C-alpha atoms as one frame of an Amber mdcrd trajectory, in Angstrom:
protein
 158.845 103.618  11.491 156.790 106.633  10.476 153.762 108.116  12.156 150.572
 106.840  10.562 148.425 109.975  10.769 145.614 108.402   8.751 145.319 105.525
  11.227 145.393 107.892  14.202 142.607 109.923  12.612 140.598 106.769  11.917
 140.947 105.612  15.529 139.849 108.988  16.856 136.869 109.104  14.506 135.801
 105.537  15.291 136.030 106.015  19.067 134.268 109.393  18.860 131.415 107.827
  16.893 131.272 104.863  19.287 130.793 107.372  22.102 128.172 109.193  19.981
 130.105 112.465  20.076 130.233 115.072  17.361 133.556 116.592  16.408 132.467
 119.766  18.198 131.655 117.832  21.384 134.995 116.025  21.293 136.774 119.314
  20.685 135.061 120.864  23.696 135.902 117.890  25.939 139.529 117.937  24.758
 139.830 121.747  24.919 140.672 121.885  21.214 138.893 123.405  18.210 136.438
 121.480  16.023 138.547 122.458  12.986 141.625 120.857  14.580 139.706 117.635
  15.323 138.432 117.597  11.746 141.950 117.995  10.365 143.257 115.168  12.547
 140.436 112.818  11.583 140.921 113.578   7.880 144.721 113.200   8.103 145.284
 116.826   7.113 147.170 117.588  10.322 150.723 116.276  10.270 151.902 117.677
  13.601 150.205 116.290  16.670 151.664 117.550  19.928 151.915 115.302  22.951
 149.613 117.698  24.759 146.927 117.352  22.058 147.270 113.574  22.047 146.818
 113.479  25.815 143.829 115.825  25.669 142.144 113.653  23.037 142.986 110.479
  24.966 141.433 111.954  28.087 138.301 113.063  26.235 137.860 109.651  24.578
 139.030 107.656  27.627 141.664 105.767  25.632 145.383 105.332  26.149 148.073
 106.864  23.948 149.022 103.277  23.116 145.649 102.826  21.460 145.519 106.201
  19.766 149.055 106.181  18.377 149.706 102.478  17.887 146.321 100.770  17.870
 147.246  98.734  20.960 144.184  98.112  23.088 144.567  98.025  26.840 143.237
  94.559  27.478 144.691  91.442  29.091 146.740  90.619  25.999 148.508  93.973
  26.238 148.564  94.344  30.017 152.354  94.560  29.982 152.376  97.930  28.230
 153.146 100.946  30.391 150.398 103.488  30.834 152.243 106.394  29.293 149.481
 108.890  29.985 149.992 108.909  33.733 153.733 109.366  33.417 153.404 112.180
  30.887 151.029 114.027  33.200 153.913 114.264  35.668 156.160 116.015  33.130
 156.713 119.739  32.900 156.835 121.589  29.560 160.584 121.039  29.083 160.277
 117.316  29.782 157.337 117.020  27.364 159.438 118.651  24.624 162.202 116.125
  25.311 159.751 113.229  25.163 158.324 114.615  21.937 161.794 114.783  20.379
 162.458 111.222  21.491 159.201 110.003  19.944 160.028 111.860  16.722 163.450
 110.189  16.623 162.033 106.724  17.283 159.219 107.037  14.761 161.380 108.505
  11.981 163.436 105.315  11.543
């Protein structure tokens, strides 16, 4: 399974537009740069960090499940773990380990 950067960018763009935010406004809310948001939305960025994903999720009020996998947090998917809360408890070393794990799982 490979990371679908184009789909991630499309989900971010669609949710941002649904919330009537500009790229600059999303960037400010997520503490990122507008150029970085633009690159993600246009699939030109091929290296999303867990920290950036969590910042964007927080700014858009979506779960990493939705952003990365397209899984909406509704009754049908209620069994999925809310990864965001658990990742917030991790220190930098633990986040690097989780990132490596995700890379290994998604590179199959």
